[in-house]
KOLDREN-505070 format. One line per field, with one value per residue (C-alpha): residue in three letters; residue number from 1; x, y, z. Coordinates in nm, 2 decimals. Layout:
residues N
residu ALA, ...
num NUM, ...
x X, ...
y Y, ...
z Z, ...
***
This chain:
residues 243
residu MET, ALA, PRO, ALA, ALA, GLN, GLU, TYR, ARG, ARG, TYR, ASP, VAL, TYR, ASP, ASP, TYR, GLY, ASP, TYR, GLY, ASP, TYR, ASP, SER, ARG, ALA, ARG, ASP, ALA, TYR, ASP, SER, ARG, ALA, ARG, ASP, ALA, TYR, ASP, SER, ARG, ALA, GLU, PRO, PRO, PRO, ALA, PRO, ARG, GLU, SER, LEU, LEU, PRO, TYR, ILE, THR, PHE, VAL, LEU, VAL, VAL, ALA, VAL, LEU, ALA, GLY, ILE, ALA, GLY, TYR, THR, LEU, ASN, ARG, LEU, VAL, GLY, PRO, ALA, HIS, GLY, ALA, ARG, SER, ALA, HIS, PRO, SER, ALA, PRO, GLY, ALA, THR, PRO, SER, PRO, THR, ALA, VAL, PRO, THR, PRO, SER, ALA, VAL, GLY, GLY, GLY, LEU, ALA, GLY, LEU, THR, ALA, GLU, GLN, VAL, ALA, ILE, ARG, LEU, ALA, GLY, ALA, GLY, LEU, PRO, LEU, HIS, THR, THR, VAL, VAL, TYR, SER, ALA, ALA, THR, ASP, PRO, ASP, ARG, LEU, LEU, GLY, ARG, THR, ASN, GLY, TYR, THR, SER, ARG, ILE, ALA, PHE, SER, ASP, PRO, ARG, VAL, GLY, VAL, ASN, GLU, VAL, SER, GLY, SER, PRO, ALA, GLY, ALA, ILE, GLU, ARG, GLY, GLY, ALA, ILE, GLU, VAL, PHE, ALA, ASP, ALA, ALA, SER, ALA, GLN, GLN, ARG, ALA, THR, LYS, LEU, LEU, THR, VAL, THR, ALA, ASP, ASN, PRO, LEU, VAL, THR, GLU, TYR, VAL, PHE, VAL, GLN, ARG, THR, VAL, VAL, LEU, ARG, VAL, SER, LEU, VAL, LEU, THR, ALA, ASP, ILE, ALA, ARG, GLU, TYR, GLU, ALA, ALA, LEU, LEU, ARG, LEU, ALA, ALA
num 1, 2, 3, 4, 5, 6, 7, 8, 9, 10, 11, 12, 13, 14, 15, 16, 17, 18, 19, 20, 21, 22, 23, 24, 25, 26, 27, 28, 29, 30, 31, 32, 33, 34, 35, 36, 37, 38, 39, 40, 41, 42, 43, 44, 45, 46, 47, 48, 49, 50, 51, 52, 53, 54, 55, 56, 57, 58, 59, 60, 61, 62, 63, 64, 65, 66, 67, 68, 69, 70, 71, 72, 73, 74, 75, 76, 77, 78, 79, 80, 81, 82, 83, 84, 85, 86, 87, 88, 89, 90, 91, 92, 93, 94, 95, 96, 97, 98, 99, 100, 101, 102, 103, 104, 105, 106, 107, 108, 109, 110, 111, 112, 113, 114, 115, 116, 117, 118, 119, 120, 121, 122, 123, 124, 125, 126, 127, 128, 129, 130, 131, 132, 133, 134, 135, 136, 137, 138, 139, 140, 141, 142, 143, 144, 145, 146, 147, 148, 149, 150, 151, 152, 153, 154, 155, 156, 157, 158, 159, 160, 161, 162, 163, 164, 165, 166, 167, 168, 169, 170, 171, 172, 173, 174, 175, 176, 177, 178, 179, 180, 181, 182, 183, 184, 185, 186, 187, 188, 189, 190, 191, 192, 193, 194, 195, 196, 197, 198, 199, 200, 201, 202, 203, 204, 205, 206, 207, 208, 209, 210, 211, 212, 213, 214, 215, 216, 217, 218, 219, 220, 221, 222, 223, 224, 225, 226, 227, 228, 229, 230, 231, 232, 233, 234, 235, 236, 237, 238, 239, 240, 241, 242, 243
x 17.20, 17.32, 17.07, 17.17, 17.54, 17.45, 17.24, 17.52, 17.77, 17.52, 17.47, 17.85, 17.85, 17.55, 17.72, 18.04, 17.88, 17.54, 17.32, 17.33, 17.29, 17.59, 17.79, 17.71, 17.82, 18.14, 18.23, 18.17, 18.39, 18.67, 18.64, 18.66, 18.96, 19.14, 19.05, 19.19, 19.51, 19.55, 19.49, 19.74, 20.01, 19.96, 19.97, 20.27, 20.52, 20.51, 20.74, 21.08, 21.12, 21.27, 21.63, 21.69, 21.74, 22.00, 22.31, 22.19, 22.12, 22.46, 22.63, 22.46, 22.56, 22.92, 22.93, 22.78, 23.04, 23.33, 23.20, 23.18, 23.54, 23.67, 23.49, 23.63, 23.98, 23.96, 23.82, 24.12, 24.37, 24.22, 23.96, 23.69, 23.92, 24.21, 24.20, 24.21, 24.49, 24.85, 25.14, 25.40, 25.42, 25.34, 25.61, 25.64, 25.38, 25.16, 24.80, 24.82, 24.61, 24.41, 24.72, 24.98, 25.23, 25.28, 25.61, 25.59, 25.60, 25.82, 25.73, 25.47, 25.13, 24.81, 24.96, 25.25, 25.27, 24.95, 24.93, 24.76, 24.44, 24.43, 24.47, 24.17, 23.97, 24.06, 23.96, 23.63, 23.58, 23.64, 23.33, 23.47, 23.26, 23.56, 23.56, 23.87, 23.86, 24.21, 24.48, 24.80, 25.08, 25.43, 25.29, 24.99, 25.13, 25.09, 25.39, 25.62, 25.73, 25.58, 25.87, 26.14, 26.41, 26.25, 25.92, 25.61, 25.55, 25.18, 24.93, 24.55, 24.30, 23.96, 23.64, 23.43, 23.05, 23.07, 23.26, 23.00, 22.97, 22.97, 23.30, 23.49, 23.31, 23.55, 23.83, 23.98, 23.88, 24.20, 24.20, 24.28, 23.98, 23.74, 23.84, 24.21, 24.49, 24.69, 25.06, 25.26, 25.64, 25.90, 26.01, 25.88, 26.15, 26.05, 25.69, 25.78, 25.99, 25.70, 25.45, 25.67, 25.73, 25.36, 25.31, 25.61, 25.51, 25.75, 25.75, 25.65, 25.37, 25.24, 24.93, 24.87, 24.59, 24.53, 24.53, 24.82, 24.86, 25.13, 25.14, 25.43, 25.48, 25.15, 25.08, 24.71, 24.62, 24.27, 24.08, 24.07, 23.72, 23.62, 23.59, 23.85, 23.62, 23.59, 23.97, 24.01, 23.79, 24.05, 24.33, 24.18, 24.09, 24.45, 24.59, 24.37, 24.49, 24.85, 24.81
y 0.70, 0.94, 1.21, 1.22, 1.27, 1.56, 1.72, 1.68, 1.87, 2.15, 2.18, 2.23, 2.51, 2.67, 2.64, 2.82, 3.11, 3.16, 3.11, 2.96, 3.29, 3.43, 3.12, 3.17, 3.53, 3.46, 3.16, 3.37, 3.65, 3.40, 3.25, 3.60, 3.69, 3.37, 3.42, 3.77, 3.66, 3.39, 3.64, 3.88, 3.61, 3.53, 3.90, 4.02, 4.22, 4.59, 4.71, 4.83, 5.20, 5.33, 5.43, 5.80, 5.92, 6.18, 5.96, 5.88, 6.25, 6.35, 6.08, 6.20, 6.56, 6.47, 6.26, 6.56, 6.80, 6.57, 6.51, 6.89, 6.94, 6.66, 6.79, 7.14, 7.01, 6.79, 7.08, 7.29, 7.02, 6.90, 7.14, 7.07, 7.14, 6.92, 6.69, 6.97, 7.19, 7.19, 7.21, 7.37, 7.69, 7.66, 7.73, 8.09, 8.17, 7.88, 7.93, 7.90, 7.65, 7.80, 7.76, 7.84, 8.13, 8.32, 8.49, 8.84, 9.14, 9.43, 9.67, 9.92, 9.91, 9.96, 9.80, 10.03, 10.20, 10.03, 9.89, 9.56, 9.74, 9.95, 9.64, 9.49, 9.80, 9.78, 9.41, 9.49, 9.77, 9.52, 9.33, 9.07, 9.05, 9.05, 9.25, 9.34, 9.19, 9.25, 9.50, 9.36, 9.54, 9.40, 9.31, 9.12, 8.96, 8.58, 8.49, 8.76, 8.88, 9.23, 9.49, 9.22, 9.17, 9.01, 9.02, 9.21, 9.58, 9.54, 9.26, 9.23, 8.94, 8.94, 8.74, 8.62, 8.56, 8.26, 8.07, 7.88, 7.97, 7.60, 7.55, 7.80, 7.78, 7.86, 7.99, 8.33, 8.64, 8.65, 8.28, 8.23, 7.99, 8.27, 8.43, 8.50, 8.75, 9.01, 9.07, 9.35, 9.33, 9.59, 9.41, 9.15, 8.90, 8.88, 8.84, 8.55, 8.39, 8.41, 8.27, 7.98, 7.90, 7.90, 7.63, 7.42, 7.07, 6.93, 6.64, 6.89, 7.04, 6.77, 6.96, 7.28, 7.45, 7.76, 7.92, 8.15, 8.42, 8.67, 8.99, 9.23, 9.29, 9.15, 8.80, 8.71, 8.41, 8.27, 8.02, 7.66, 7.64, 7.84, 7.67, 7.68, 7.90, 8.16, 8.15, 8.23, 8.53, 8.67, 8.58, 8.76, 9.07, 9.09, 9.05, 9.34, 9.56, 9.49, 9.58
z -3.26, -3.54, -3.45, -3.09, -3.18, -3.40, -3.13, -2.88, -3.11, -3.17, -2.79, -2.75, -3.00, -2.83, -2.49, -2.62, -2.81, -2.65, -2.96, -3.30, -3.48, -3.30, -3.40, -3.77, -3.78, -3.59, -3.80, -4.11, -3.98, -3.90, -4.25, -4.41, -4.21, -4.30, -4.67, -4.67, -4.50, -4.77, -5.05, -4.91, -4.88, -5.25, -5.36, -5.55, -5.35, -5.42, -5.70, -5.60, -5.61, -5.94, -5.94, -5.97, -6.33, -6.22, -6.28, -6.64, -6.71, -6.58, -6.79, -7.11, -7.05, -6.98, -7.31, -7.50, -7.36, -7.44, -7.79, -7.85, -7.73, -7.94, -8.25, -8.20, -8.15, -8.46, -8.67, -8.56, -8.65, -8.98, -9.10, -9.37, -9.66, -9.54, -9.84, -10.09, -9.96, -10.06, -9.81, -10.05, -10.25, -10.62, -10.88, -11.00, -11.26, -11.18, -11.06, -10.68, -10.48, -10.18, -9.96, -10.22, -10.18, -10.51, -10.58, -10.43, -10.66, -10.61, -10.33, -10.44, -10.59, -10.38, -10.07, -10.03, -9.69, -9.56, -9.21, -9.15, -9.03, -9.34, -9.56, -9.38, -9.45, -9.82, -9.84, -9.67, -9.92, -10.20, -10.08, -9.84, -9.51, -9.28, -8.95, -8.76, -8.41, -8.27, -8.35, -8.20, -8.02, -7.93, -7.59, -7.72, -8.03, -7.98, -8.21, -8.06, -8.40, -8.40, -8.42, -8.42, -8.69, -9.00, -8.81, -8.92, -8.85, -8.79, -8.74, -8.70, -8.66, -8.83, -8.83, -9.12, -9.06, -9.29, -9.02, -8.82, -8.45, -8.35, -8.54, -8.33, -8.00, -7.72, -7.93, -7.85, -8.04, -8.23, -8.34, -8.71, -8.72, -8.68, -9.01, -9.04, -8.98, -9.18, -9.13, -9.29, -9.32, -9.39, -9.71, -9.96, -9.88, -9.51, -9.61, -9.84, -9.57, -9.32, -9.56, -9.65, -9.28, -9.21, -9.48, -9.39, -9.28, -9.02, -8.77, -8.50, -8.72, -8.94, -9.06, -9.25, -9.06, -9.27, -9.62, -9.67, -9.94, -9.99, -10.21, -10.18, -9.81, -9.70, -9.57, -9.56, -9.34, -9.39, -9.17, -9.30, -9.17, -9.48, -9.81, -10.08, -10.30, -10.02, -9.97, -10.34, -10.29, -10.04, -10.27, -10.57, -10.36, -10.23, -10.58, -10.70, -10.42, -10.50, -10.87
***
């Protein structure tokens, strides 16, 4: 009985497909197709496309620019020698600190009759590496004191190569930070008054931002970006010129 049932089932297959060999190949193809479908359904989904790196690059650049601006601003306000400077003139006869204002001598000596530009030339001749960058007129003077009562009669700005480029990036050519400035007055009393005012600490100006030296009618302003030792070189050279 069992063999007859088996033969009947094989006959049905033959009747549908035409021959046994054809049945075998079609069955195998159908199996392979189902196997591939099952494998594809288990395969991991394709990875999501990476997000663009442009927003991250832009963020990093913005942070770098803001950090540079903040560093420059802080350097202008404080300076590397902030902890070592003095805000008040020293007593007469005392050895001045880098920002001290010595008592001016009588008008005369090697500074008599010199303009601010000529004083700069003399200082350069004494071995200081300064270079005049701006010669001011009444129209360009940032403090509006040139030619005024109790104001200076001439003023120049100078640069010093020992000031790092990164420390003054973006500052104007005449900025004190780049090296300094020289102001010449008609009399020693006006020069002394100007130097004292530059070093006066008030509620509106809580920080001293430069070294200031005065000899006779000349006020020498030196960048606080420079070290105290370099500032003393300027002070000593000015003192020799005034002798």
